[in-house]
C-alpha positions as CSV (number, residue, x, y, z in Angstrom):
1,X,-154.5,-89.1,47.5
2,X,-155.5,-89.4,51.0
3,X,-152.8,-92.5,52.0
4,X,-149.9,-90.2,50.6
5,X,-151.2,-87.3,52.6
6,X,-151.5,-89.2,55.8
7,X,-148.0,-90.6,54.2
8,X,-146.5,-87.2,54.3
9,X,-148.2,-86.5,57.9
10,X,-146.8,-89.3,59.3
11,X,-143.5,-88.7,58.5
12,X,-143.1,-85.3,59.2
13,X,-144.2,-86.2,62.4
14,X,-141.4,-89.0,62.9
15,X,-139.2,-86.1,61.7
16,X,-140.3,-83.9,64.3
17,X,-140.3,-86.2,66.8
18,X,-136.7,-87.3,65.9
19,X,-135.4,-83.8,66.1
20,X,-137.2,-83.4,69.4
21,X,-135.0,-86.6,71.0
22,X,-132.1,-85.1,69.4
23,X,-132.9,-82.0,70.7
24,X,-133.6,-83.8,74.2
25,X,-130.4,-85.4,73.6
26,X,-128.3,-82.3,73.5
27,X,-129.5,-80.4,76.2
28,X,-129.1,-83.3,77.8
29,X,-125.2,-83.2,77.4
30,X,-125.1,-80.0,78.0
31,X,-126.8,-80.3,81.5
32,X,-124.2,-83.6,82.1
33,X,-121.2,-81.3,81.5
34,X,-122.6,-78.4,83.3
35,X,-123.0,-80.8,85.7
36,X,-119.5,-81.9,85.5
37,X,-117.9,-78.3,85.8
38,X,-119.5,-77.5,88.9
39,X,-118.5,-80.5,90.7
40,X,-115.3,-80.2,89.5
41,X,-115.0,-76.3,90.3
42,X,-115.6,-74.6,87.4
43,X,-112.6,-71.5,87.8
44,X,-112.4,-68.2,86.2
45,X,-111.8,-67.5,82.9
46,X,-107.7,-68.5,83.0
47,X,-108.4,-71.3,84.8
48,X,-110.9,-72.3,82.3
49,X,-109.1,-71.5,79.3
50,X,-106.2,-73.5,80.8
51,X,-108.6,-76.3,80.9
52,X,-109.4,-76.0,77.4
53,X,-105.9,-76.1,76.2
54,X,-102.6,-75.7,77.1
55,X,-101.9,-72.2,73.9
56,X,-104.6,-70.6,76.0
57,X,-103.0,-71.3,79.8
58,X,-100.0,-69.3,78.9
59,X,-99.6,-66.0,80.7
60,X,-100.1,-62.9,79.3
61,X,-97.0,-60.3,79.5
62,X,-99.3,-58.0,81.3
63,X,-100.1,-60.4,84.0
64,X,-96.3,-61.3,84.5
65,X,-95.6,-57.9,84.7
66,X,-98.2,-57.7,87.9
67,X,-96.1,-60.9,89.0
68,X,-92.8,-59.6,89.0
69,X,-94.0,-56.1,90.7
70,X,-95.5,-58.2,93.3
71,X,-93.5,-60.7,94.0
72,X,-90.5,-57.0,94.7
73,X,-93.0,-55.8,96.7
74,X,-93.2,-58.9,98.4
75,X,-89.2,-59.8,98.2
76,X,-88.1,-56.1,99.9
77,X,-90.8,-56.2,102.4
78,X,-89.0,-59.4,103.5
79,X,-85.4,-58.1,103.5
80,X,-86.6,-55.0,105.0
81,X,-88.3,-56.4,108.1
82,X,-85.4,-59.0,108.3
83,X,-82.7,-56.6,108.6
84,X,-84.8,-55.1,111.3
85,X,-84.4,-57.9,113.3
86,X,-80.6,-58.7,112.2
87,X,-79.9,-55.3,113.8
88,X,-80.3,-55.5,117.6
89,X,-77.4,-58.6,117.5
90,X,-74.6,-55.5,117.0
91,X,-75.9,-52.6,117.9
92,X,-76.6,-52.7,121.9
93,X,-78.2,-49.1,121.6
94,X,-81.3,-51.0,119.8
95,X,-82.0,-53.2,122.7
96,X,-84.3,-50.8,124.2
97,X,-88.5,-50.5,125.8
98,X,-89.5,-48.7,122.2
99,X,-87.4,-51.2,120.0
100,X,-89.5,-54.5,121.2
101,X,-92.4,-52.7,119.9
102,X,-90.7,-52.1,116.5
103,X,-89.3,-55.7,116.5
104,X,-93.2,-56.8,116.9
105,X,-94.1,-54.6,113.9
106,X,-91.8,-55.9,112.0
107,X,-92.2,-59.5,112.8
108,X,-96.0,-59.0,111.8
109,X,-94.4,-57.3,108.3
110,X,-92.5,-60.5,108.2
111,X,-95.0,-63.1,108.6
112,X,-97.1,-61.1,106.7
113,X,-94.3,-61.5,103.7
114,X,-94.2,-65.3,103.9
115,X,-97.6,-66.6,104.7
116,X,-99.4,-64.0,102.6
117,X,-98.3,-62.3,100.0
118,X,-96.8,-65.1,98.2
119,X,-100.0,-67.0,98.1
120,X,-101.6,-63.8,97.1
121,X,-99.1,-63.2,94.2
122,X,-100.1,-67.1,92.8
123,X,-103.8,-66.5,93.2
124,X,-103.2,-62.8,91.2
125,X,-101.6,-64.1,88.2
126,X,-102.9,-67.4,87.9
127,X,-106.6,-66.3,88.5
128,X,-107.2,-69.8,90.6
129,X,-106.9,-71.2,94.2
130,X,-105.0,-73.8,94.1
131,X,-104.6,-74.6,97.8
132,X,-108.2,-75.8,99.1
133,X,-111.1,-74.4,100.8
134,X,-109.6,-75.3,104.7
135,X,-106.4,-73.3,103.8
136,X,-107.9,-70.4,102.4
137,X,-109.7,-69.8,105.8
138,X,-106.1,-70.2,107.1
139,X,-104.8,-67.7,104.3
140,X,-107.3,-65.6,105.2
141,X,-106.4,-65.8,109.0
142,X,-103.6,-65.2,108.7
143,X,-103.9,-61.9,106.6
144,X,-106.4,-60.8,109.0
145,X,-104.5,-61.7,111.8
146,X,-100.5,-59.8,110.7
147,X,-102.3,-56.8,109.5
148,X,-104.3,-56.2,112.5
149,X,-101.0,-56.8,114.6
150,X,-99.2,-54.3,112.5
151,X,-101.8,-52.1,112.7
152,X,-102.0,-51.9,116.8
153,X,-98.6,-52.1,116.9
154,X,-98.3,-48.6,115.0
155,X,-100.4,-47.3,117.7
156,X,-98.7,-48.9,120.8
157,X,-95.4,-47.0,119.4
158,X,-97.6,-43.3,119.3
159,X,-98.4,-44.6,122.8
160,X,-94.3,-45.2,123.8
161,X,-93.6,-41.9,122.1
162,X,-96.3,-39.9,124.2
163,X,-95.2,-41.1,127.4
164,X,-92.0,-40.9,126.3
165,X,-92.6,-37.4,125.4
166,X,-95.2,-36.0,127.6
167,X,-94.0,-37.6,131.1
168,X,-90.6,-38.3,130.3
169,X,-89.5,-39.3,134.2
170,X,-92.3,-41.4,134.7
171,X,-91.1,-43.4,131.3
172,X,-88.7,-45.9,133.0
173,X,-91.4,-47.5,135.2
174,X,-94.4,-46.8,132.7
175,X,-92.8,-48.4,130.3
176,X,-90.8,-51.3,132.0
177,X,-89.3,-54.0,130.2
178,X,-91.9,-56.5,131.7
179,X,-94.6,-54.6,131.1
180,X,-94.2,-53.7,127.3
181,X,-93.6,-57.8,126.7
182,X,-97.3,-57.9,128.2
183,X,-98.4,-55.0,125.8
184,X,-96.9,-57.6,122.5
185,X,-98.2,-60.2,124.1
186,X,-101.6,-58.6,123.8
187,X,-101.2,-57.7,120.7
188,X,-101.1,-60.6,119.2
189,X,-104.1,-62.4,121.2
190,X,-106.0,-59.6,119.9
191,X,-105.6,-59.4,116.6
192,X,-106.0,-63.4,116.8
193,X,-109.3,-63.4,118.3
194,X,-110.5,-60.3,116.1
195,X,-109.2,-63.1,112.6
196,X,-109.0,-66.7,113.6
197,X,-111.9,-66.6,116.0
198,X,-114.6,-65.3,113.6
199,X,-113.4,-67.1,110.7
200,X,-113.0,-70.5,111.7
201,X,-116.5,-70.3,113.2
202,X,-117.6,-68.9,109.7
203,X,-119.0,-65.2,111.6
204,X,-117.9,-63.5,108.8
205,X,-120.3,-65.6,105.8
206,X,-123.5,-64.0,104.3
207,X,-125.8,-67.0,104.3
208,X,-126.7,-68.2,101.1
209,X,-123.9,-66.5,99.6
210,X,-121.1,-68.8,98.8
211,X,-118.1,-68.9,95.9
212,X,-116.6,-71.5,94.0
213,X,-115.0,-73.3,97.2
214,X,-112.4,-74.9,94.8
215,X,-110.8,-72.4,92.3
216,X,-111.7,-69.1,94.8
217,X,-110.5,-67.8,97.6
218,X,-113.6,-64.9,98.5
219,X,-112.8,-63.4,101.7
220,X,-117.2,-63.1,102.2
221,X,-118.1,-60.8,104.9
222,X,-121.8,-59.2,106.4
223,X,-122.3,-55.9,107.4
224,X,-122.0,-56.8,111.0
225,X,-118.4,-58.1,111.1
226,X,-117.2,-55.6,108.8
227,X,-118.4,-52.9,110.5
228,X,-117.2,-54.4,113.7
229,X,-114.4,-55.6,112.6
230,X,-113.2,-52.8,111.0
231,X,-113.6,-50.9,114.0
232,X,-111.4,-53.1,116.2
233,X,-108.7,-53.4,113.8
234,X,-108.3,-49.9,112.4
235,X,-110.7,-47.2,113.1
236,X,-110.3,-47.2,117.0
237,X,-106.4,-48.0,116.6
238,X,-106.1,-44.8,113.8
239,X,-107.9,-42.5,116.4
240,X,-105.8,-43.2,119.7
241,X,-102.3,-43.1,117.3
242,X,-103.9,-39.5,115.6
243,X,-104.6,-38.4,119.3
244,X,-101.2,-39.4,120.5
245,X,-99.4,-37.8,118.4
246,X,-101.2,-34.3,118.1
247,X,-100.4,-34.5,122.1
248,X,-96.6,-35.3,121.2
249,X,-96.9,-32.6,118.1
250,X,-98.0,-30.2,121.0
251,X,-95.6,-30.8,123.5
252,X,-92.5,-31.3,121.7
253,X,-93.6,-27.6,120.1
254,X,-93.6,-26.1,124.3
255,X,-90.5,-28.7,125.2
256,X,-88.4,-26.9,122.1
257,X,-89.7,-23.2,122.9
258,X,-88.6,-23.9,126.9
259,X,-85.7,-25.1,125.8
260,X,-84.6,-21.8,123.5
261,X,-85.9,-19.9,125.8
262,X,-83.0,-21.6,128.5
263,X,-80.1,-21.5,125.6
264,X,-80.8,-17.5,124.9
265,X,-78.0,-17.0,127.9
266,X,-75.3,-19.8,127.1
267,X,-72.3,-19.6,125.2
268,X,-73.0,-20.7,122.0
269,X,-70.1,-20.6,119.6
270,X,-70.9,-19.7,116.2
271,X,-69.0,-22.9,114.9
272,X,-70.7,-25.2,116.6
273,X,-72.4,-28.2,114.8
274,X,-75.3,-28.4,117.2
275,X,-78.9,-28.5,115.7
276,X,-80.8,-25.4,115.7
277,X,-83.8,-25.9,117.8
278,X,-86.5,-24.6,115.1
279,X,-84.4,-27.2,112.9
280,X,-85.6,-29.9,115.3
281,X,-89.0,-29.1,116.2
282,X,-89.7,-29.0,111.9
283,X,-88.2,-31.9,110.9
284,X,-90.2,-34.0,114.1
285,X,-93.0,-32.6,113.1
286,X,-92.6,-33.3,109.4
287,X,-91.5,-37.0,110.6
288,X,-95.0,-37.2,112.1
289,X,-97.0,-35.8,108.8
290,X,-95.1,-38.1,107.2
291,X,-96.1,-41.7,109.7
292,X,-99.6,-40.5,109.4
293,X,-99.8,-39.5,105.7
294,X,-98.5,-42.6,105.2
295,X,-100.4,-45.1,107.6
296,X,-104.2,-43.6,106.6
297,X,-103.0,-43.8,102.2
298,X,-102.0,-47.3,102.7
299,X,-105.1,-48.8,105.3
300,X,-107.7,-46.4,105.0
301,X,-109.4,-46.6,101.1
302,X,-109.1,-50.5,102.4
303,X,-111.5,-50.2,105.3
304,X,-113.6,-47.6,104.0
305,X,-114.3,-49.9,100.6
306,X,-115.0,-52.6,102.6
307,X,-117.3,-51.0,105.0
308,X,-119.6,-49.2,102.1
309,X,-119.4,-52.7,100.5
310,X,-120.7,-54.8,103.4
311,X,-123.3,-52.0,104.5
312,X,-124.3,-51.1,100.5
313,X,-124.6,-55.1,99.9
314,X,-122.5,-53.8,96.2
315,X,-121.9,-55.8,93.3
316,X,-118.5,-57.6,94.5
317,X,-118.7,-59.5,90.7
318,X,-118.3,-55.8,89.2
319,X,-114.7,-56.0,87.6
320,X,-113.9,-52.6,88.4
321,X,-115.2,-53.6,92.4
322,X,-112.8,-56.4,91.8
323,X,-110.0,-54.4,90.2
324,X,-110.0,-51.8,92.5
325,X,-110.4,-53.8,95.7
326,X,-107.3,-56.0,94.5
327,X,-105.2,-52.3,93.9
328,X,-106.3,-50.8,97.4
329,X,-105.3,-54.5,99.3
330,X,-102.3,-54.7,97.8
331,X,-101.7,-50.9,98.5
332,X,-102.5,-51.7,102.5
333,X,-99.8,-54.6,102.1
334,X,-97.2,-51.7,101.2
335,X,-97.7,-50.3,104.2
336,X,-95.6,-53.3,105.7
337,X,-92.8,-52.6,103.0
338,X,-92.5,-48.8,104.2
339,X,-93.1,-49.0,108.1
340,X,-89.1,-50.6,108.5
341,X,-88.1,-47.3,106.8
342,X,-90.1,-45.1,108.4
343,X,-89.3,-46.8,112.3
344,X,-86.3,-48.2,111.5
345,X,-84.2,-47.3,109.1
346,X,-84.4,-43.5,110.3
347,X,-83.2,-44.5,113.3
348,X,-79.8,-43.4,113.7
349,X,-78.4,-46.1,116.3
350,X,-80.1,-48.4,113.6
351,X,-77.8,-46.4,110.7
352,X,-75.0,-47.2,113.2
353,X,-75.9,-50.8,112.9
354,X,-76.6,-51.0,109.7
355,X,-72.9,-49.7,109.1
356,X,-71.6,-52.2,110.9
357,X,-73.4,-55.0,108.8
358,X,-72.3,-53.6,105.7
359,X,-69.0,-52.4,106.1
360,X,-68.6,-54.8,108.7
361,X,-66.2,-52.4,111.1
362,X,-67.7,-49.7,113.6
363,X,-68.5,-46.4,112.1
364,X,-69.1,-42.8,113.2
365,X,-72.8,-41.9,112.7
366,X,-73.5,-38.1,112.8
367,X,-75.7,-37.7,116.1
368,X,-78.1,-35.2,114.8
369,X,-81.8,-34.3,115.3
370,X,-82.6,-35.6,118.5
371,X,-86.3,-34.4,118.5
372,X,-86.9,-36.7,115.3
373,X,-85.5,-39.5,117.9
374,X,-88.3,-38.3,119.9
375,X,-91.1,-38.4,118.0
376,X,-90.4,-41.8,116.0
377,X,-87.6,-43.6,117.4
378,X,-85.4,-45.5,120.6
379,X,-84.3,-42.1,122.6
380,X,-85.8,-41.0,125.4
381,X,-87.1,-37.5,126.0
382,X,-84.4,-36.8,128.9
383,X,-81.8,-38.2,126.6
384,X,-82.9,-35.3,124.5
385,X,-83.2,-32.5,126.4
386,X,-79.9,-33.4,128.6
387,X,-78.4,-32.8,124.6
388,X,-79.7,-30.2,124.0
389,X,-78.3,-28.2,127.4
390,X,-74.2,-29.2,126.0
391,X,-72.5,-26.6,124.4
392,X,-69.7,-26.6,122.1
393,X,-66.3,-24.8,122.5
394,X,-63.6,-24.4,119.7
395,X,-60.9,-27.4,121.1
396,X,-64.1,-29.6,120.3
397,X,-64.8,-30.6,124.0
398,X,-68.1,-30.8,125.4
399,X,-69.3,-29.1,128.7
400,X,-72.6,-29.3,130.7
401,X,-74.3,-25.7,131.2
402,X,-75.1,-24.5,134.2
403,X,-78.6,-24.5,135.0
């Protein structure tokens, strides 16, 4: 009996040793699999599914819809800003100092549509970064550079319009062609210093926090970089832009009232098509409101959330935060889609050039709201003030009124 008990005990110990060896072997195989997976840069859920089988790698209808929507935004951005470049070739009136800034704006938005949005669409739809770590840094630098150039150019456009409205008689000297070229170059140098220099040097990175370099491309920012970069790229230009448009609005109201008082004693034929000054002022006010509102709606959410995440060290791996951040990032991209419509397509001379391109002949465009052109486009304040002093007579000829 004792020998039998001892034999049963030995066999039980042997089975336990065998089971432990099997467990150890399974643990070893599992760890080796994880090490291999991490060495091969494990991807997000969709990329893991792609490695497990082709059937699970198919894109869901929702992902296809997102890809189509983002592609449409990219194409509209590309086409709209391309037209902005072409129109000065067919319309000499667009070859002005102000339009140089609009061309710089279109350049930033066009490059964003060509070098940033396509890779972002692929990344969003597939859930996997397939272009390597070095190009990831280049792509992020391009993103920051073009967005900053677009925002700062909008700031310079507001400065240009301020000089045109508030100090119209000094405008040609203050905003000479040579000076505007220097300003445009400064915009791009400034934007490159904010983007390529810190990103390539790793000044934005957080020690100890790294993303999967094989399948992810994440713009990690520490709190100091987030605050400084956001201030330089958005908050300071935004404050300048709002201040300039406020002064433009105030000056345009004073100018409109003065012109109205001067035209009370002038002959004004009831059938004249000359626009009412109050209507022009209202159009100018609406245009400024639209410009500021669109800019704020597109960019303010991104920079507020960017600073908030960096300061509070929020968990960026949260699905909700990730989704919100993607949405507001593309909302900022949409500003590049809307810019041609606000700063070029509403311009009378641009409309004339666009009609020439579409119908291949010189077309007559109704010359209407001069005050709107003062606020945003190529006409100077001197020209508008001159036009408001021109009265129409019944036979259709125009004569300049006496002072």
